[in-house]
C-alpha positions as CSV (number, residue, x, y, z in Angstrom):
1,M,17.9,15.9,-27.9
2,E,20.0,19.2,-28.1
3,R,16.8,21.4,-27.6
4,K,15.8,19.1,-24.2
5,G,19.2,19.5,-22.6
6,T,19.1,23.2,-23.1
7,V,15.3,23.3,-21.5
8,V,16.9,21.0,-18.7
9,M,19.8,23.1,-18.0
10,R,17.6,26.5,-18.3
11,R,15.0,25.1,-15.7
12,F,18.2,24.1,-13.5
13,V,19.3,27.4,-13.4
14,I,16.1,29.2,-12.8
15,V,15.4,26.9,-9.8
16,A,19.0,27.6,-8.5
17,C,18.2,31.2,-8.8
18,V,14.8,31.0,-7.2
19,F,16.3,29.5,-4.1
20,L,19.2,32.1,-3.7
21,L,16.8,34.8,-4.0
22,S,14.6,33.2,-1.5
23,Y,17.4,33.2,1.0
24,A,18.8,36.5,-0.1
25,G,15.0,38.0,0.6
26,L,14.8,36.2,4.1
27,A,18.2,37.8,5.1
28,Q,16.9,41.2,4.2
29,E,13.7,41.1,5.4
30,R,15.1,40.1,8.8
31,A,17.6,43.0,8.4
32,V,14.5,45.4,7.5
33,A,12.7,44.2,10.3
34,A,15.4,44.5,12.9
35,W,16.0,48.1,12.0
36,F,12.3,49.1,12.5
37,W,12.1,47.0,15.8
38,E,15.7,47.2,17.6
39,E,14.2,46.4,21.0
40,T,12.9,43.0,19.7
41,N,16.2,41.8,18.7
42,L,17.2,38.5,20.5
43,A,20.2,37.7,18.8
44,T,22.8,38.8,16.1
45,V,24.9,35.8,14.3
46,N,27.4,36.9,11.9
47,G,25.7,40.0,11.0
48,T,22.1,38.6,10.8
49,E,19.9,39.8,13.3
50,Y,17.1,37.3,15.0
51,S,14.0,38.5,16.6
52,A,11.9,37.2,19.7
53,Q,9.3,36.2,16.6
54,D,12.1,34.5,14.7
55,F,12.5,32.3,17.8
56,K,9.1,31.8,18.4
57,N,8.2,30.6,14.9
58,W,11.3,28.1,15.4
59,W,10.4,27.2,18.8
60,W,6.7,26.5,17.9
61,N,7.7,24.0,14.7
62,W,10.9,22.7,16.4
63,R,9.4,21.3,19.9
64,E,7.8,18.2,20.7
65,E,5.0,18.1,23.0
66,A,7.0,17.3,26.0
67,T,10.0,19.4,25.3
68,P,10.9,21.7,28.1
69,L,11.4,25.4,27.3
70,P,15.4,25.9,27.3
71,E,17.1,27.7,29.8
72,S,18.9,29.7,26.8
73,P,18.7,30.4,23.2
74,E,21.7,28.3,22.6
75,E,20.0,25.4,20.3
76,F,18.3,28.1,18.4
77,I,21.6,29.9,17.8
78,E,23.2,26.3,17.0
79,W,20.4,25.7,14.4
80,Q,21.0,29.3,12.8
81,L,24.7,28.5,12.4
82,L,24.2,25.3,10.4
83,V,21.5,26.9,8.3
84,Q,24.2,29.7,7.6
85,E,26.8,27.2,6.9
86,A,24.7,25.1,4.6
87,T,23.4,28.2,2.9
88,R,27.0,29.5,2.1
89,M,27.8,26.1,0.9
90,Q,25.0,26.4,-1.4
91,L,23.3,22.9,-0.3
92,F,19.9,24.4,-1.4
93,L,20.9,23.1,-4.6
94,E,21.5,19.6,-3.6
95,P,18.8,17.2,-5.4
96,T,17.7,15.5,-2.3
97,Y,17.1,18.9,-0.4
98,R,15.1,20.4,-3.7
99,S,13.2,17.0,-3.6
100,K,12.2,16.8,-0.1
101,V,11.5,20.5,-0.2
102,G,9.3,20.7,-3.4
103,T,7.5,17.4,-2.3
104,F,6.6,19.4,1.1
105,L,5.4,22.3,-0.5
106,K,3.4,20.5,-3.1
107,V,1.7,18.3,-0.8
108,R,0.8,21.0,2.0
109,S,-0.2,23.6,-0.9
110,L,-2.8,21.2,-1.9
111,M,-4.1,20.7,1.5
112,L,-4.2,24.4,2.0
113,L,-6.0,25.1,-1.3
114,Q,-8.7,22.2,-0.4
115,E,-9.3,23.8,2.8
116,E,-9.6,27.3,1.3
117,E,-11.5,26.2,-1.8
118,V,-13.6,23.3,-0.4
119,N,-13.7,22.3,3.2
120,G,-13.8,26.0,4.3
121,K,-16.7,26.7,2.0
122,V,-18.9,23.5,3.2
123,S,-21.7,24.6,5.4
124,V,-24.8,22.4,6.1
125,S,-27.7,24.0,7.8
126,D,-30.4,22.2,9.6
127,G,-33.1,22.9,7.0
128,E,-30.9,21.1,4.6
129,V,-30.5,18.3,7.0
130,R,-34.3,18.2,7.5
131,N,-35.0,18.3,3.7
132,F,-32.4,15.5,3.1
133,Y,-34.1,13.4,5.7
134,R,-37.8,13.8,4.2
135,E,-36.3,13.3,0.5
136,E,-34.3,10.0,1.4
137,Y,-35.2,8.5,4.8
138,I,-39.4,8.9,4.8
139,P,-41.7,7.7,4.0
140,N,-40.8,4.2,5.9
141,G,-42.9,1.4,6.9
142,I,-43.0,-2.0,8.3
143,L,-43.4,-5.0,5.8
144,S,-44.6,-8.6,6.8
145,V,-45.8,-11.6,5.1
146,E,-48.1,-13.1,7.9
147,E,-51.1,-14.2,5.8
148,F,-48.7,-16.8,4.6
149,I,-46.9,-18.0,7.9
150,A,-49.9,-20.3,8.6
151,L,-49.6,-22.4,5.8
152,K,-46.6,-24.8,5.3
153,P,-44.3,-24.5,2.2
154,E,-45.7,-27.8,0.4
155,E,-49.2,-26.2,0.6
156,G,-48.2,-22.9,-0.9
157,G,-47.2,-21.1,2.0
158,A,-43.8,-18.9,2.4
159,T,-40.3,-21.0,2.7
160,Y,-39.0,-17.9,4.8
161,H,-41.1,-14.7,6.3
162,E,-39.7,-11.7,8.3
163,E,-41.0,-8.4,9.6
164,K,-38.6,-5.6,8.4
165,V,-38.4,-1.7,8.4
166,F,-37.7,-0.3,4.9
167,R,-36.9,3.3,4.0
168,I,-38.7,3.7,0.5
169,P,-36.5,6.3,-1.0
170,Q,-33.5,4.2,-0.6
171,L,-35.3,1.1,-2.4
172,Q,-34.2,0.5,-5.9
173,G,-36.2,-0.6,-9.1
174,E,-39.4,-2.6,-8.8
175,W,-39.5,-2.7,-4.7
176,R,-39.7,1.2,-5.0
177,A,-42.3,1.3,-7.7
178,L,-44.4,-1.2,-5.6
179,L,-43.9,0.3,-2.5
180,Q,-44.1,4.2,-3.3
181,D,-47.8,4.5,-3.2
182,A,-48.9,1.2,-1.3
183,K,-51.2,1.5,1.4
184,V,-51.3,-0.1,4.9
185,G,-52.8,-3.5,4.6
186,E,-52.2,-4.0,0.6
187,I,-50.5,-7.1,-0.4
188,T,-48.1,-6.6,-3.4
189,Q,-47.6,-8.6,-6.5
190,P,-44.5,-11.3,-6.2
191,V,-41.3,-9.2,-6.8
192,T,-37.9,-11.2,-7.1
193,M,-35.1,-11.3,-4.7
194,D,-32.1,-12.7,-4.6
195,K,-32.8,-16.3,-6.3
196,G,-36.5,-16.3,-4.9
197,V,-39.6,-14.6,-4.9
198,V,-41.3,-12.7,-2.2
199,V,-44.7,-11.2,-1.6
200,L,-44.8,-8.0,0.5
201,K,-47.6,-6.7,3.1
202,I,-47.4,-3.1,4.3
203,E,-48.2,-3.3,8.0
204,E,-47.5,0.5,8.9
205,R,-46.2,3.5,7.3
206,H,-44.5,6.4,9.2
207,G,-44.0,10.0,8.2
208,E,-41.5,12.4,9.7
209,D,-40.3,11.7,13.3
210,P,-38.2,14.1,15.2
211,Q,-36.5,11.1,17.1
212,D,-35.4,9.3,14.2
213,L,-34.2,12.5,12.7
214,E,-32.3,13.3,15.7
215,Q,-30.6,9.8,15.6
216,L,-29.9,10.1,11.6
217,K,-28.6,13.6,12.0
218,G,-25.0,12.9,12.0
219,I,-25.1,10.6,9.1
220,I,-27.0,12.6,7.1
221,L,-24.6,15.6,7.9
222,K,-21.7,13.8,6.8
223,K,-23.4,12.8,3.5
224,L,-24.2,16.5,2.9
225,Q,-21.0,17.7,3.7
226,T,-19.4,15.2,1.3
227,R,-22.0,16.0,-1.4
228,K,-21.2,19.6,-1.3
229,A,-17.5,19.1,-1.1
230,D,-17.6,17.0,-4.2
231,E,-19.7,19.7,-5.8
232,L,-17.3,22.4,-4.8
233,T,-14.2,20.3,-6.1
234,A,-15.9,19.8,-9.4
235,R,-16.7,23.7,-9.8
236,L,-13.3,24.2,-8.8
237,V,-11.8,21.9,-11.4
238,D,-14.0,23.4,-14.1
239,I,-13.1,26.9,-13.2
240,L,-9.3,26.0,-13.2
241,G,-9.6,24.1,-16.5
242,K,-10.8,27.4,-18.2
243,K,-8.2,29.2,-16.4
244,Y,-5.2,27.2,-17.7
245,N,-7.0,26.8,-20.9
246,M,-7.3,22.9,-20.9
247,Q,-7.8,21.6,-24.4
248,V,-8.5,18.1,-25.2
249,D,-7.8,16.5,-28.7
250,E,-10.6,14.4,-28.9
251,E,-9.4,12.6,-32.3
252,V,-6.1,11.4,-30.7
253,L,-7.8,10.5,-27.4
254,A,-10.0,8.2,-29.7
255,Q,-6.9,6.5,-31.2
256,I,-5.6,5.3,-27.9
257,D,-6.5,2.0,-26.4
258,L,-4.9,-0.6,-24.4
259,S,-2.2,-1.7,-27.0
260,P,1.0,0.5,-26.9
261,P,0.4,3.5,-29.4
262,T,2.5,3.6,-32.5
263,E,5.4,6.0,-32.7
264,E,3.4,8.3,-34.8
265,L,0.6,8.5,-32.4
266,A,2.8,8.5,-29.1
267,S,4.1,12.1,-29.7
268,K,0.6,13.7,-30.6
269,L,-0.9,15.8,-27.6
270,V,-3.9,14.5,-25.9
271,I,-4.0,17.5,-23.5
272,S,-2.6,21.0,-24.2
273,S,-2.4,23.8,-21.9
274,K,-0.9,27.1,-20.8
275,Q,1.1,25.4,-18.4
276,G,2.3,22.0,-20.1
277,D,1.2,19.0,-22.3
278,V,0.1,15.5,-22.1
279,T,1.3,13.1,-24.8
280,A,-0.3,10.1,-26.2
281,A,2.5,8.0,-24.8
282,N,2.1,9.8,-21.2
283,F,-1.9,9.1,-21.3
284,W,-1.3,5.7,-22.5
285,G,0.9,5.2,-19.3
286,S,-1.5,6.3,-17.1
287,L,-4.3,4.0,-18.5
288,Q,-2.0,1.2,-18.1
289,S,-1.4,2.2,-14.3
290,E,-5.4,2.4,-13.7
291,K,-6.1,-0.8,-15.4
292,N,-3.2,-2.8,-13.8
293,F,-4.6,-1.2,-10.3
294,R,-8.1,-2.1,-11.1
295,E,-7.2,-5.7,-11.9
296,K,-5.2,-6.1,-8.8
297,N,-7.7,-5.1,-6.6
298,K,-10.1,-7.1,-8.3
299,F,-12.5,-4.6,-9.5
300,P,-14.9,-5.4,-12.1
301,P,-13.5,-5.0,-15.9
302,E,-14.6,-1.6,-17.7
303,E,-14.8,-0.6,-21.4
304,V,-11.9,1.0,-22.8
305,D,-13.6,4.1,-23.1
306,V,-15.0,4.5,-19.7
307,L,-11.8,3.6,-18.4
308,K,-10.4,6.3,-20.8
309,K,-12.7,8.9,-19.6
310,R,-12.0,8.6,-15.7
311,V,-8.2,8.6,-16.6
312,L,-8.6,11.8,-18.4
313,A,-10.8,13.3,-15.9
314,S,-8.4,12.5,-13.1
315,M,-5.3,13.7,-14.8
316,I,-7.0,17.1,-15.7
317,A,-8.3,17.7,-12.2
318,Q,-4.9,16.6,-10.5
319,T,-3.1,18.8,-13.0
320,V,-5.0,21.9,-12.7
321,V,-5.5,21.9,-9.0
322,S,-1.7,21.2,-8.5
323,W,-0.8,24.1,-10.7
324,E,-3.2,26.4,-8.9
325,A,-1.9,25.4,-5.4
326,A,1.5,26.3,-6.7
327,D,0.3,29.7,-8.3
328,R,-1.2,30.5,-4.8
329,H,2.4,30.7,-3.2
330,Y,1.2,29.9,0.3
331,E,4.5,29.5,1.1
332,E,4.5,33.7,1.0
333,K,1.6,33.8,3.2
334,E,1.2,33.4,7.1
335,P,0.8,31.0,8.9
336,F,2.2,28.4,6.3
337,K,5.1,31.0,5.5
338,W,6.6,30.1,9.1
339,V,6.3,26.3,8.7
340,Y,7.6,26.2,5.3
341,R,10.7,28.3,6.3
342,F,11.2,26.1,9.3
343,Y,11.0,22.8,6.9
344,C,13.7,24.4,4.5
345,D,15.9,25.2,7.4
346,H,15.5,21.8,8.9
347,R,16.2,20.2,5.3
348,L,19.3,22.4,5.2
349,N,20.3,21.0,8.7
350,K,20.1,17.5,7.3
351,E,22.0,18.4,4.3
352,I,25.0,19.6,6.1
353,E,25.1,16.6,8.6
354,K,24.9,14.3,5.7
355,R,28.1,16.3,4.3
356,L,29.8,17.0,7.1
357,V,28.9,14.8,9.9
358,E,27.8,11.3,8.7
359,P,31.0,10.5,6.6
360,K,32.8,10.7,9.9
361,V,30.4,8.3,11.7
362,K,32.3,4.9,11.4
363,V,32.4,2.2,13.7
364,D,34.7,-0.6,13.2
365,E,34.6,-4.3,14.6
366,P,37.6,-4.0,17.4
367,E,35.4,-0.9,18.8
368,L,32.6,-2.8,19.2
369,E,34.2,-5.6,20.9
370,Q,36.1,-3.4,23.2
371,F,32.9,-1.8,24.2
372,Y,31.3,-5.1,24.9
373,R,34.2,-6.2,27.1
374,E,34.1,-2.6,29.1
375,N,30.3,-2.8,29.5
376,S,30.2,-6.6,30.5
377,E,27.7,-5.6,33.2
378,R,25.1,-4.2,30.9
379,F,25.1,-7.0,28.5
380,S,24.3,-9.7,31.2
381,H,21.2,-11.3,32.6
382,P,21.6,-9.9,36.4
383,E,22.0,-12.3,39.2
384,M,18.4,-13.1,40.5
385,V,17.0,-14.3,43.8
386,D,13.6,-16.0,44.2
387,F,12.6,-15.5,47.9
388,M,9.8,-15.5,50.5
389,L,9.7,-12.7,52.9
390,L,7.6,-12.6,56.2
391,E,6.9,-9.7,57.8
392,G,5.4,-8.6,61.5
393,E,5.8,-7.6,64.8
394,A,9.1,-8.6,66.7
395,H,7.3,-11.0,69.0
396,T,5.3,-12.7,66.0
397,I,8.5,-13.2,64.1
398,S,10.5,-14.5,67.2
399,A,7.7,-17.1,67.7
400,M,7.5,-18.3,64.1
401,W,11.2,-18.5,64.2
402,Q,11.3,-20.8,67.2
403,K,8.9,-23.1,65.5
404,I,10.8,-23.2,62.2
405,S,14.2,-23.6,64.1
406,T,12.9,-26.4,65.8
407,G,11.6,-28.5,62.8
408,H,8.2,-27.0,62.0
409,D,7.5,-26.6,58.2
410,F,8.1,-23.1,57.0
411,F,5.2,-22.9,54.8
412,E,2.7,-24.3,57.6
413,V,4.2,-21.8,60.3
414,A,3.7,-18.9,57.5
415,A,0.2,-20.2,56.9
416,E,-0.7,-19.5,60.4
417,H,0.1,-16.0,60.0
418,V,-0.3,-15.1,56.3
419,P,-3.5,-16.2,54.8
420,G,-2.7,-18.1,51.9
421,G,0.9,-18.5,52.6
422,P,3.8,-16.0,51.8
423,S,4.1,-14.9,48.0
424,L,7.3,-16.0,46.1
425,Q,9.2,-12.8,45.0
426,Q,11.7,-12.8,42.4
427,M,14.3,-9.9,42.1
428,P,17.4,-8.8,40.9
429,V,20.1,-9.0,43.7
430,S,21.4,-5.2,42.6
431,Q,17.7,-4.1,43.5
432,L,17.4,-5.5,46.9
433,G,17.9,-2.9,49.8
434,P,21.2,-3.3,51.6
435,E,20.1,-5.1,54.5
436,L,18.2,-7.7,52.8
437,K,20.8,-8.1,50.1
438,E,23.4,-8.9,52.6
439,I,21.1,-11.6,54.4
440,V,19.8,-12.9,51.1
441,S,23.3,-13.4,50.1
442,S,24.3,-15.2,53.2
443,L,21.6,-17.9,52.7
444,R,21.6,-21.1,50.5
445,P,18.6,-22.2,48.6
446,G,16.1,-23.5,51.1
447,E,17.6,-21.8,54.1
448,V,15.8,-19.4,56.4
449,S,17.4,-16.3,57.9
450,L,17.4,-15.3,61.6
451,P,14.9,-12.5,62.5
452,F,16.2,-9.1,61.5
453,A,14.8,-5.6,61.9
454,F,12.9,-4.5,59.1
455,K,10.8,-1.4,58.4
456,D,8.9,-0.8,61.8
457,G,9.2,-4.2,62.7
458,S,10.9,-7.5,62.2
459,A,11.0,-9.9,59.3
460,L,12.2,-13.3,58.2
461,V,13.5,-14.4,54.9
462,R,13.6,-18.0,53.0
463,L,15.7,-18.0,49.8
464,V,14.2,-20.2,47.4
465,K,16.6,-19.9,44.3
466,Y,19.6,-18.1,43.1
467,R,20.4,-17.5,39.6
468,E,24.1,-16.3,38.7
469,K,24.7,-13.4,36.2
470,V,24.6,-14.8,32.9
471,P,26.6,-13.0,30.1
472,V,24.7,-12.3,26.9
473,S,26.8,-13.2,23.8
474,F,28.6,-10.6,21.7
475,L,26.7,-11.6,18.6
476,Q,23.3,-10.7,20.2
477,V,23.9,-7.5,21.2
478,K,26.5,-6.3,18.4
479,E,24.0,-4.4,16.3
480,Q,22.5,-2.8,19.7
481,I,26.3,-1.5,20.4
482,R,26.8,-0.4,16.9
483,Q,23.7,1.8,17.0
484,E,24.7,3.2,20.3
485,L,28.1,4.0,19.2
486,S,27.0,5.4,16.0
487,R,24.6,8.0,18.1
488,L,27.5,8.8,20.3
489,K,30.0,9.5,17.5
490,Y,27.3,11.4,15.4
491,Q,26.6,13.4,18.5
492,Q,30.5,14.2,19.0
493,V,31.1,15.0,15.2
494,R,28.0,17.1,15.3
495,E,29.2,19.1,18.5
496,E,32.6,19.6,17.1
497,L,31.2,21.0,13.8
498,L,29.5,23.7,16.1
499,R,32.4,24.4,18.1
500,R,34.3,25.3,14.9
501,L,31.4,27.3,13.6
502,K,31.1,29.1,16.8
503,E,34.7,30.1,17.1
504,G,34.6,31.4,13.6
505,S,31.6,33.3,14.0
506,E,30.5,36.7,15.7
507,I,27.3,35.9,18.1
508,S,26.0,38.1,20.5
509,I,22.6,37.7,22.7
510,N,20.2,40.2,24.3
511,P,19.7,38.9,27.9
512,K,17.1,41.4,28.5
513,V,15.0,40.2,25.2
514,W,15.5,36.5,26.0
515,K,14.3,36.8,29.6
516,K,11.1,38.7,28.5
517,L,10.6,36.2,25.8
518,R,11.3,33.3,28.1
519,K,8.7,34.4,30.7
520,E,6.1,35.0,28.0
521,L,6.6,31.4,26.5
522,A,6.3,29.8,29.9
523,N,3.2,31.7,30.8
524,A,1.9,30.5,27.6
525,D,2.9,27.0,28.4
526,V,1.1,27.3,31.4
527,A,-2.1,28.5,29.9
528,V,-2.4,25.8,27.7
529,K,-1.8,23.1,30.4
530,N,-4.7,24.8,32.5
531,K,-6.9,24.6,29.8
């Protein structure tokens, strides 16, 4: 127990040192780069110099698709201030930081390893596609049972018949054996199918067909790429298994079954290697997980030995590939190097905000109620009007008004000039134009206005319905208000933190470098948009 605690502590100290060295190395690298390339220095923050390339690396990772190019490097400076403060507070030792950065690095390293050793090496030629087509898709032919169609079932004829195209290499069992060398016109012996028996007659046999090949090319290409990727993966796992000296104790493995291992067996090693070991207890846990997964997803049951072989192969493959991905240190190589550093800085930003901003963002009930009262207009359904508008030349509108004012039906008069009659419009009062708003507000439902100047002519309006403003209850919008106030407070507290950091910092910006850099990035954006 004491030894285990020592190991854990040693591991913690090593991790801490790694992160400390990482950030110290980054600062030194930036300082050296600045010494050689003085003219590229964009800014200096508390003695740390940031080049135009530093800004580019940040910008390419930080921006969203529609983010406009900033007018100044202020946000970049603020980002670096938060990173510096978080580093000073050693927030890179926080468990959440280490967990998220570690997971990110592991996942991305695995993806890069797969791209480097598998995807990047998969190549399929036209010749390979053609050979696969010849092996797997030809010969093909048309089968039928038309000799028996004329006979009724009770006379010994077929109960069902169908003409169908088969690709013989894709057939299995007795069907393939019967049809492999069958000749056109030949009728086979009866063969089983589902719960019945069928007789096959060869109508046609086809060889290689360029048009057929072209139609199948995409499918064949995908199959060959998958096959090659599987082969490359298996080869990589085999090479890595030898590299890391993976040893399997077959005797211990043979003793493991679906029942929990005994205390003596549990501590024995199933897999041993240069980098780590797997005990019988660990292996049994993975075995149970695989068994439960298969049962939950309705896979057919398997023999224990078959299940053990799959779990063993999976554990070895995942383990050695993870080790190799970590050993390649993609985080030190471009271009992933800059993505990784950005993510580390991003997590430091999150850690410092969690420590210095989030605790101060509290919204109590009285604040919610006060905000609701002070913004009653926002939390109400607006005044609404339903109306019909007739537009036209002044003399037409005047003639229509004369008829309506002397008792003629509004809709009948309108239909004489508007095919199908006027449409009903529904609109918040606040969205009406000034003239229309004043006129509509003076009417009662059912009333028609006097003719008035409208656009390039005249108009009449008939008010159909008026709906007053209806307040939304506090309970309905309470959470919406809480989220809005929380966002506002969060931004205020964060801005106050940045203000204090700026006051206590020495910051200088090279306007000449910024002007040149911004022009370069703007031109790059234009070039991308014009593609």
